[in-house]
C-alpha positions in Angstrom: 72.5 131.7 -145.3 70.1 129.8 -143.2 69.3 127.4 -146.2 72.9 127.2 -147.6 74.0 126.2 -143.9 71.0 123.3 -143.7 71.8 122.0 -146.8 75.3 121.4 -146.3 74.8 120.0 -142.7 72.0 117.7 -144.4 74.4 116.5 -147.5 77.2 115.6 -144.3 74.8 114.0 -142.6 73.2 111.8 -145.6 77.3 111.1 -146.4 77.3 110.1 -142.8 74.2 107.9 -143.3 75.7 106.4 -146.2 79.1 106.0 -145.1 78.3 104.2 -142.1 76.1 101.4 -143.9 78.2 100.5 -146.3 81.0 99.8 -143.7 78.2 97.9 -141.6 77.4 95.9 -144.3 80.4 94.9 -145.1 81.6 94.3 -141.7 78.4 92.0 -141.6 79.8 90.2 -144.4 83.2 89.7 -143.1 82.1 89.1 -139.6 85.3 88.2 -136.8 88.3 89.3 -139.0 86.6 91.4 -141.0 88.5 90.3 -143.9 88.1 90.7 -148.2 88.6 86.5 -148.5 86.4 84.1 -147.2 88.1 81.9 -145.0 89.5 78.9 -146.2 89.9 80.3 -149.9 93.1 81.7 -151.3 93.2 85.3 -152.2 93.3 86.8 -155.8 97.2 88.3 -154.8 98.7 84.5 -155.4 98.6 84.3 -158.9 100.8 87.4 -158.8 103.7 84.5 -157.5 105.5 81.4 -158.8 104.6 78.5 -157.9 106.5 77.0 -154.5 104.7 80.2 -152.7 102.2 80.1 -150.0 99.6 81.6 -148.3 99.4 82.1 -144.2 96.9 83.8 -142.4 98.5 84.4 -139.2 96.6 85.9 -136.2 98.7 88.5 -133.7 97.5 89.4 -130.3 96.0 92.8 -132.3 94.9 91.6 -135.6 94.9 88.8 -138.7 98.0 89.1 -140.8 97.3 88.2 -144.5 101.0 86.8 -145.3 102.7 85.0 -148.6 105.6 83.1 -148.2 108.6 81.3 -150.5 111.8 80.9 -150.7 114.5 79.3 -148.7 117.2 80.7 -147.0 117.6 84.0 -143.5 114.3 85.4 -143.2 113.3 88.4 -144.8 110.2 90.3 -143.4 109.0 92.9 -146.4 105.9 95.3 -145.8 104.4 97.2 -148.4 102.9 100.8 -148.4 100.2 103.1 -149.0 97.6 102.2 -150.8 99.5 99.4 -151.7 99.4 95.3 -150.5 101.5 92.5 -150.6 101.8 92.3 -154.3 103.9 95.0 -154.7 106.7 92.6 -154.4 105.9 90.6 -157.4 108.3 91.6 -159.9 111.5 91.3 -157.7 109.7 88.0 -154.7 111.1 85.6 -157.6 114.8 86.3 -157.7 114.9 87.7 -154.0 113.9 83.8 -153.1 116.6 82.1 -154.1 118.5 83.7 -151.4 116.0 84.4 -149.0 113.0 82.9 -147.2 111.0 85.5 -148.1 107.5 86.6 -145.7 105.5 89.3 -147.5 102.4 90.5 -145.5 99.5 93.2 -145.5 99.6 95.3 -142.9 96.7 95.2 -140.8 94.5 97.0 -142.3 95.1 96.9 -145.5 94.7 94.1 -148.3 93.8 91.0 -147.0 94.4 91.5 -143.0 92.1 92.4 -140.9 90.6 95.5 -140.0 91.0 96.4 -136.2 88.3 98.3 -135.1 88.7 101.7 -134.0 90.4 102.9 -130.9 90.7 106.3 -129.0 93.6 108.3 -131.1 93.7 106.1 -133.8 96.1 103.8 -131.6 94.8 100.9 -133.7 96.7 101.7 -136.6 99.7 103.3 -134.6 103.2 101.6 -135.7 103.8 100.2 -133.0 101.2 97.6 -132.9 101.4 97.3 -136.4 105.4 96.3 -135.8 104.3 94.1 -133.4 102.1 92.1 -135.9 105.8 91.9 -137.7 107.3 90.4 -135.0 104.6 87.9 -133.9 104.3 86.6 -137.2 107.9 86.0 -137.6 107.6 84.5 -134.2 104.6 82.2 -135.3 106.9 80.9 -138.1 109.8 80.0 -136.2 111.8 83.5 -136.6 112.9 85.3 -133.4 115.7 87.7 -135.7 115.0 88.4 -139.2 115.7 90.7 -141.7 113.1 93.9 -142.6 112.4 95.7 -145.7 109.8 98.4 -146.0 108.4 100.3 -148.7 106.6 103.8 -147.8 104.2 103.0 -144.8 106.0 99.6 -144.2 109.0 101.2 -143.7 107.7 103.5 -141.4 106.6 100.2 -139.5 109.5 98.9 -140.0 111.5 101.7 -138.4 109.7 101.3 -135.1 110.0 97.4 -135.3 113.5 98.5 -134.9 113.4 101.1 -132.5 110.8 98.6 -130.1 112.7 95.4 -131.0 116.2 95.6 -131.6 117.0 92.3 -130.5 114.8 91.4 -133.6 115.3 93.5 -136.7 119.0 92.1 -137.6 118.5 94.5 -140.8 116.3 97.2 -142.1 116.1 98.5 -145.5 113.6 101.5 -146.0 112.0 103.1 -149.1 111.3 106.0 -151.0 110.8 107.4 -147.1 112.3 109.9 -144.6 110.8 109.9 -140.8 107.3 111.3 -140.5 107.9 112.8 -137.4 110.9 114.6 -139.4 108.0 115.9 -142.6 105.6 117.3 -139.7 108.4 119.7 -138.0 109.6 120.8 -141.5 106.2 121.6 -143.2 107.2 123.6 -146.9 104.8 124.5 -149.4 106.8 122.2 -151.7 106.0 119.2 -149.0 102.1 120.2 -148.5 101.9 120.4 -153.0 103.7 117.1 -153.1 102.5 115.3 -150.4 98.9 116.9 -150.2 97.4 113.7 -149.4 99.3 113.8 -146.2 97.1 116.5 -144.4 93.5 115.8 -147.0 93.4 112.1 -145.0 94.5 113.8 -141.3 90.8 115.1 -141.6 87.8 113.8 -139.9 85.8 110.4 -140.9 83.8 110.1 -143.1 85.0 113.2 -145.2 88.5 111.9 -146.9 86.8 107.9 -147.0 84.1 108.7 -148.5 86.5 111.1 -151.7 88.8 107.9 -151.7 85.4 105.0 -152.4 84.1 107.3 -155.1 88.0 107.7 -156.7 88.4 104.4 -156.0 85.4 102.5 -157.4 85.5 105.0 -160.7 89.1 103.7 -161.2 88.2 100.2 -160.8 84.9 100.3 -163.4 87.8 101.9 -166.4 91.0 99.6 -165.2 92.0 97.0 -167.6 95.4 96.6 -166.0 95.2 93.3 -163.8 97.9 94.4 -161.3 95.6 97.7 -160.8 92.4 95.9 -160.7 94.1 93.7 -157.6 95.1 96.5 -155.8 91.5 98.1 -156.4 89.8 95.4 -155.5 90.9 95.7 -151.6 90.8 99.7 -151.7 87.3 99.8 -152.4 86.5 98.2 -149.1 85.3 101.2 -146.9 86.7 99.7 -143.7 90.3 99.4 -145.8 89.6 103.1 -146.9 89.3 104.0 -143.4 92.3 101.9 -141.9 94.7 103.4 -143.9 93.5 107.3 -143.5 93.2 105.7 -139.9 97.3 104.9 -140.3 97.7 108.7 -141.5 95.6 110.1 -138.2 97.8 107.9 -136.2 101.2 109.3 -137.8 100.0 112.9 -137.2 99.3 112.1 -133.5 100.3 109.1 -131.7 103.6 108.1 -133.7 104.2 111.2 -133.5 103.9 111.9 -129.4 106.4 107.9 -129.4 108.6 109.7 -131.7 109.4 112.5 -129.5 110.0 110.8 -126.5 112.5 108.3 -128.4 113.8 111.2 -129.2 114.2 112.7 -126.1 116.0 109.3 -124.5 118.0 109.3 -127.4 117.2 106.1 -129.0 118.4 105.2 -132.1 118.2 102.4 -134.6 121.0 100.3 -133.8 121.4 97.6 -136.5 122.2 98.3 -139.9 120.3 100.5 -142.5 119.8 101.6 -146.0 117.7 104.0 -147.6 117.4 103.5 -151.0 114.9 106.6 -152.8 113.9 107.8 -156.3 116.5 110.2 -157.0 114.2 112.4 -159.0 111.1 111.6 -157.1 109.4 114.1 -154.5 111.9 112.7 -151.6 115.1 113.0 -153.6 114.2 116.4 -155.0 112.7 118.3 -151.4 115.3 116.4 -149.1 119.0 115.2 -148.2 116.9 111.8 -147.7 120.7 110.0 -146.6 121.3 112.8 -144.0 118.0 112.3 -142.2 118.2 108.9 -141.7 121.7 109.2 -140.5 120.1 111.0 -137.9 117.8 108.3 -136.6 120.8 105.1 -136.8 124.1 104.3 -135.9 125.0 102.1 -138.9 123.4 103.9 -142.3 123.8 103.9 -145.7 121.6 105.5 -148.7 121.6 105.4 -152.6 119.2 107.2 -154.9 117.9 104.7 -157.8 116.2 105.6 -160.9 112.5 105.3 -161.2 109.8 106.7 -159.1 108.0 106.4 -155.6 107.7 102.6 -155.8 111.0 101.9 -156.9 110.3 97.9 -156.5 107.7 98.7 -159.5 109.5 100.9 -161.4 113.1 99.8 -160.9 112.8 96.4 -159.9 116.6 95.2 -161.1 118.4 98.2 -159.5 115.8 98.0 -156.5 116.5 94.0 -156.4 120.1 94.5 -157.0 120.7 96.8 -154.0 118.6 94.3 -151.5 120.6 91.9 -152.3 124.1 93.3 -151.8 122.9 94.6 -148.5 120.9 91.8 -147.1 124.0 89.6 -148.5 126.8 91.8 -146.4 
């Protein structure tokens, strides 16, 4: 038994040492902002957007955000989900940009945005500072008020933004999610089986990080798909992997405390809110998505769509139509 314990301890120490060394080396390469693209270079994500779209790196009070901007008309801020990046909007952006000015951002910790230093209680990846990033990005670009579209984790940030900054968000779209506080307070075996990663990533570092690094490295080595290669370019970065795990850890800790205070105070989303979900996906099958969101806001509508969790990629035509209709109204 002692030999077994000693072996397990040694293995854990070796994993910790390898992880720490990898992060330290990468942080040294990307000193300061800790990004995956050198200063002055255009990130590879720009290859997925048509001419006329531009890239800008915008400093906020807590991060440096990679943004892709294009189009004309009322401003729309778009946030992606995990483990994705700004290219998740590539299929709908060209048409959506005909009517709106799109500001598509990598969330802090993801894609080519900066990777904030860890803070106690996972605060650096809480939805509250992530929402503030979005407000400050739009303020930098001259937009005090704007429309907001968020998929997955980006929708959770959009929800927090609408609650914390109701004077900024004019309309909100959340895609294929229900609020995290609802999920964590209604845990069922079906939820655990469908969203095992929600619990797996909560384990202390570097366990989940090491597993994700190995899996993502292997996926990158075998993929022949340009889109997956671009996603995995950033998701093989140890700093990105750790930031994503911290995002999940924040959702199950500091963000729950923030939500509890809002719920106790009776706080609701005041702007019009549209929820879209994959009708045949886990959310659509396990939850009454629209009813849950109606408890969150005062003016809520919603609809199930074909496709899978990533609606903007799996059902771009239908998703684009719903976004256009809601934002134009």
